[in-house]
C-alpha positions in Angstrom: -7.7 30.7 47.5 -5.6 29.8 50.4 -8.0 27.0 51.2 -7.5 25.1 48.1 -3.5 25.7 48.4 -3.8 24.3 51.8 -5.8 21.0 50.5 -3.2 20.3 47.6 -0.3 20.8 50.0 -2.3 18.2 52.2 -2.8 16.2 49.0 1.1 16.1 48.5 2.4 15.2 51.9 -0.4 12.3 52.2 1.1 11.1 49.0 5.0 11.1 50.4 3.5 9.3 53.6 1.5 6.7 51.7 5.0 5.9 49.6 7.3 5.6 52.4 4.3 3.8 54.6 4.5 1.3 51.7 8.3 0.8 51.9 8.3 0.8 55.7 5.5 -2.0 55.3 8.0 -4.0 52.9 10.7 -3.7 55.0 8.8 -5.0 58.0 7.4 -7.8 56.4 10.9 -8.8 54.9 12.4 -8.8 59.0 9.2 -10.6 60.1 9.5 -13.3 57.6 13.4 -13.8 58.2 13.0 -13.8 61.7 9.8 -16.2 62.1 8.1 -13.5 64.1 5.0 -14.7 63.7 5.5 -18.3 64.2 7.3 -17.8 67.3 4.4 -15.6 68.6 2.1 -18.5 67.8 4.5 -21.2 69.5 4.9 -19.1 72.7 0.9 -18.8 72.9 0.8 -22.4 72.3 3.2 -23.2 74.9 1.4 -21.3 77.3 -1.7 -22.5 77.2 -0.4 -26.2 77.7 2.0 -24.8 80.5 5.0 -25.9 78.8 7.4 -23.5 78.4 10.1 -25.4 77.5 8.1 -27.2 74.8 9.1 -30.8 76.4 5.7 -32.2 77.2 1.9 -31.6 75.6 3.4 -28.5 73.6 5.9 -30.8 71.8 3.6 -33.5 71.4 1.0 -30.7 69.9 3.7 -29.6 67.2 4.6 -33.2 66.5 1.2 -34.2 65.4 0.8 -34.9 61.6 -1.6 -32.0 61.0 0.6 -29.7 62.4 3.6 -30.6 60.5 1.7 -30.3 57.5 1.4 -27.1 58.2 5.0 -26.7 58.4 7.4 -24.9 55.5 10.7 -26.6 55.5 10.3 -27.7 59.2 9.7 -24.2 60.4 6.9 -23.9 62.9 3.6 -22.7 61.2 2.8 -19.0 61.4 -1.1 -19.7 61.3 -2.9 -22.6 62.8 -6.6 -23.0 61.7 -9.1 -23.3 64.6 -10.7 -26.5 63.5 -7.2 -28.1 63.1 -6.1 -27.0 66.7 -9.4 -28.7 68.0 -8.7 -32.0 66.0 -5.4 -32.0 67.1 -5.9 -31.4 70.7 -8.8 -34.1 71.0 -6.8 -36.5 69.2 -4.0 -35.8 71.6 -6.4 -36.5 74.4 -8.5 -39.6 73.1 -5.2 -41.1 71.8 -3.1 -41.6 75.0 -2.6 -44.8 76.8 -5.0 -43.6 79.6 -7.8 -43.2 77.3 -7.1 -46.5 75.5 -10.5 -48.3 75.0 -12.3 -45.1 76.3 -12.8 -42.9 73.3 -16.0 -41.6 74.4 -17.0 -38.4 75.9 -16.9 -39.5 79.5 -13.3 -41.1 78.8 -11.9 -38.3 77.3 -13.1 -36.3 80.2 -11.2 -38.6 82.8 -8.0 -38.2 80.8 -8.4 -34.3 80.8 -8.7 -34.4 84.8 -5.7 -36.1 84.7 -3.7 -33.9 83.0 -1.0 -30.9 83.8 -2.6 -28.2 85.4 -2.8 -25.3 82.7 -5.0 -23.2 80.9 -6.3 -25.7 78.3 -6.9 -28.3 81.3 -9.3 -25.8 82.8 -10.9 -24.9 79.8 -11.6 -28.4 78.4 -13.0 -29.5 82.0 -15.5 -26.4 81.9 -16.4 -27.2 77.7 -16.8 -30.7 78.8 -18.7 -30.4 82.0 -21.6 -27.9 80.1 -21.7 -30.0 76.7 -24.4 -32.6 77.8 -21.8 -35.5 76.4 -22.1 -34.0 72.9 -18.5 -33.9 71.5 -19.4 -31.8 68.5 -20.4 -28.7 70.9 -17.0 -29.4 73.0 -15.3 -29.0 69.5 -17.0 -26.0 68.4 -16.5 -24.3 71.9 -12.9 -25.1 71.2 -12.5 -23.4 68.2 -14.3 -20.4 69.6 -12.1 -20.3 72.4 -9.0 -20.7 70.3 -9.9 -17.9 68.1 -10.5 -15.7 71.1 -6.9 -16.6 72.3 -5.2 -16.0 68.9 -7.1 -12.7 68.8 -5.2 -11.5 72.1 -1.8 -13.0 70.5 -2.7 -11.0 67.6 -3.0 -7.6 69.6 0.4 -8.3 71.4 1.8 -8.8 68.3 0.7 -5.7 66.6 1.8 -3.8 69.7 5.4 -5.4 69.2 5.3 -4.8 65.8 4.5 -1.1 66.2 7.6 -0.3 67.9 9.8 -2.2 65.1 7.7 -0.3 62.1 8.5 2.8 64.0 12.2 2.0 64.2 12.2 1.2 60.6 10.1 4.5 59.6 12.5 6.7 61.5 15.5 4.7 59.7 13.7 5.4 56.4 12.7 8.9 57.0 16.2 9.8 57.7 17.7 7.8 54.9 15.7 9.6 52.5 15.8 12.8 54.3 11.9 13.0 54.3 11.4 16.2 56.3 7.9 17.3 56.2 8.4 20.7 57.0 10.8 21.2 53.8 8.3 19.5 52.0 5.2 21.3 53.1 7.3 24.6 52.7 8.5 23.5 49.1 4.8 22.5 47.7 3.4 25.9 49.3 6.1 27.9 47.0 6.2 25.9 43.7 2.7 26.1 42.0 4.3 24.0 39.3 5.3 21.1 41.2 2.4 21.2 43.7 0.0 21.0 40.6 2.1 18.1 39.3 2.0 16.3 42.6 -1.8 16.7 42.7 -2.1 15.2 39.1 -0.2 12.2 40.0 -2.6 11.6 43.2 -5.8 11.9 40.9 -4.7 9.5 38.5 -3.4 7.1 41.1 -6.7 7.5 42.9 -8.4 7.1 39.9 -6.7 4.2 38.9 -6.5 2.3 42.2 -7.7 -1.1 43.0 -11.0 -1.3 45.1 -8.6 -2.2 48.2 -6.3 1.2 47.1 -3.3 -1.1 47.5 -2.3 -1.5 43.9 1.1 -0.6 44.7 1.4 -3.1 47.3 3.5 -5.9 45.3 5.7 -3.3 44.2 9.5 -3.7 45.2 11.1 -1.0 47.4 13.3 0.1 44.7 10.4 0.7 42.0 8.3 2.9 45.0 11.3 4.9 45.8 11.6 5.5 42.0 8.0 6.7 41.7 8.7 9.0 44.8 11.7 10.4 43.2 9.7 11.1 39.9 7.8 13.7 41.8 10.7 16.0 42.4 9.6 16.7 45.9 12.7 17.4 48.2 13.7 14.0 49.3 17.2 12.6 49.5 20.4 14.3 50.5 22.9 16.6 48.8 26.0 17.4 50.2 27.6 20.9 50.4 30.4 20.5 48.2 29.5 23.6 46.3 27.7 25.9 49.3 27.1 28.6 46.7 25.1 26.0 44.3 23.3 24.5 46.9 22.3 27.3 49.3 18.9 27.1 47.9 18.5 23.5 47.7 16.0 22.1 50.6 17.7 18.8 50.4 21.2 20.4 51.6 22.8 19.2 54.7 22.3 21.8 57.5 25.0 24.0 58.4 23.9 25.4 61.9 22.3 24.0 64.9 18.9 25.8 64.0 18.8 23.9 60.8 19.7 20.5 62.2 16.6 21.0 65.0 14.3 21.8 62.3 15.3 19.0 59.9 15.3 16.5 62.8 11.8 17.6 63.9 10.5 17.4 60.3 12.0 13.8 60.3 10.1 12.6 63.2 7.0 14.0 62.1 7.5 12.0 58.8 8.2 9.0 60.8 5.4 8.9 62.8 2.9 9.7 59.7 4.5 6.6 58.1 3.6 4.3 60.9 -0.1 4.8 60.1 0.0 2.6 57.4 -0.7 3.1 53.4 -4.1 1.9 54.0 -4.9 5.0 55.9 -2.7 7.6 53.7 -4.7 6.4 50.7 -8.1 7.3 52.2 -6.8 10.6 53.3 -5.5 11.1 49.7 -9.0 10.1 48.2 -10.9 12.0 50.6 -8.8 15.4 49.8 -9.0 14.5 46.2 -13.0 14.3 46.7 -13.1 17.4 48.6 -11.2 19.4 46.1 -13.2 18.2 43.0 -16.5 19.2 45.1 -15.0 22.6 45.9 -13.9 23.5 42.4 -15.2 26.6 41.1 -18.0 26.3 38.1 -15.7 28.0 35.5 -12.9 25.1 36.0 -15.7 22.5 35.6 -16.9 24.3 32.5 -13.3 24.0 31.1 -13.1 20.6 32.1 -16.4 19.6 30.5 -15.2 21.0 27.0 -12.1 19.3 27.3 
C-alpha cells in the first residue's frame, strides 16, 4: 500500500521536475542565442589554435575565408564549423599564401607550415605532414579527426560553463514559481485524488510521447506553465492578505523563520533536480510508470481488461 503511494508521489514529483527542466532549457537556449555563447566559445577555440588571441592574424584570415563566411548568419560568427570545412579552409590558407606560390604541392605546403608562427596548429600540421608519406588526403583526414577531438574539449568546457548558468536559471525559476519539493511531496502524500490525477496525466504523457520523449520541447514557456497549473499542484505564491483563509494553503508565504528555512531548502532541492534536464526526468517518469504497471494487483488488472 505505502509502496504504491511512495511510487505515485515520486511520479508526481518527477513530472514537476520535467516541466521545470523544459522551462529552464528554453530560457537557457534563449540566453545562449542572444549572447552568441556557442559562437564565442568556438571563436575563442579557433584563436587559441592559431595562437592569435587578438584575432589579427591567421584567426582573422580564417574567419574571412569565403567558406567560413558562408556559414555566418547576418555577419555573426558561426556557432558550428564542420570538420571538412575546417580542413579545407586550413589547407587553402596554407597553399594560397605568397610563400607557397608555384608550390601547391605536398612538400611546398610543408615548407610554408614550417614558417608559420608558433602555435598548436603549426606543431600539429607538421606532425601530420611528416607522417603522411606525401598523401594529402591522409593529412586532410588527420586534420578532421584532430579538429573533432578539439571540438569535443570545447564542448565539454561549454557544457560545464552552461551548467552553472542553468543552475542560476533553475534557482530563479523555482523561486518565481514557488516550486517547493517538500510542499509538493507533502500535498501529494495527503491528497489521494490529486495524486491519482497527476499519475493519470503522467501515464497519458508517457503513452503518447514521441520516441525521444521530448514531444513538449517545442512548446513555449507559457504553454508549459499552463500545463503545470492544470495539475492543481501547490505551485505559485499567494499572499497572506486574509490569514485565516490561507492558513491551510501550502502556497502561502511563510510567516516565521522556520517556515522560510523549510521553504528555501525545498526550492533549492527543486532547482538542483531541474538541472538534470527534461530527458532525465522523462526517463524517470517512464520507469516509475512501468514499475507501477508491473506491480498492479491482479484484481486491478482484471478490472482494467473488463473496461
